[in-house]
C-alpha positions, -999 to 999 in steps of 0.1 A, spaced: -225 97 49 -222 59 49 -258 56 60 -268 74 28 -249 48 8 -267 20 26 -300 37 19 -291 40 -17 -284 2 -19 -317 -5 -3 -335 18 -27 -317 3 -57 -328 -32 -47 -363 -21 -43 -363 -3 -77 -348 -33 -95 -374 -57 -80 -402 -32 -88 -391 -30 -124 -388 -67 -128 -422 -73 -112 -439 -47 -134 -422 -60 -165 -431 -96 -160 -466 -87 -150 -471 -67 -182 -458 -96 -203 -482 -120 -186 -511 -97 -190 -503 -91 -227 -499 -128 -233 -533 -136 -217 -549 -109 -238 -532 -123 -270 -543 -158 -262 -579 -147 -256 -579 -130 -290 -562 -158 -309 -566 -191 -290 -549 -211 -317 -516 -193 -311 -513 -204 -275 -480 -223 -280 -461 -196 -297 -474 -169 -274 -465 -189 -242 -430 -196 -256 -424 -159 -264 -437 -149 -230 -414 -173 -211 -384 -162 -231 -391 -125 -225 -398 -131 -188 -365 -150 -185 -346 -121 -202 -362 -96 -178 -354 -117 -148 -318 -121 -160 -314 -83 -164 -329 -78 -129 -306 -103 -114 -276 -87 -131 -286 -53 -117 -289 -67 -82 -255 -83 -84 -240 -50 -96 -257 -32 -67 -245 -57 -41 -210 -56 -55 -211 -18 -52 -224 -21 -16 -195 -46 -9 -171 -18 -17 -181 -2 15 -153 -20 32 -150 -28 69 -121 -3 73 -141 25 57 -171 17 80 -148 17 111 -132 49 100 -166 65 96 -177 52 130 -146 66 147 -152 100 131 -188 100 142 -178 91 178 -152 120 177 -179 143 164 -204 133 191 -177 138 218 -171 174 205 -208 180 206 -211 168 242 -181 190 252 -197 220 237 -230 213 254 -213 208 287 -195 242 284 -227 260 275 -244 246 306 -217 259 329 
């Protein structure tokens, strides 16, 4: 159960980074296309591109911070409790297997 939570945290980080990368890549591509169509507007296009990229980067960073805070709520006590229940479960399984062999 806890393992699924850690997988979710990893997937969340990957999705955030994927979204940020795609967003900034699209902004850069559109800016280059706009500059090629209208070279005299280079300054304003670059400024708009940098501002938009910074906003996307900030939103991505905010999402990562929230994700890591949520992962931090998986406290050490909770992990130890889960590990103890897994050890107890594996002991039961071994006992059942030993009985079935006899």
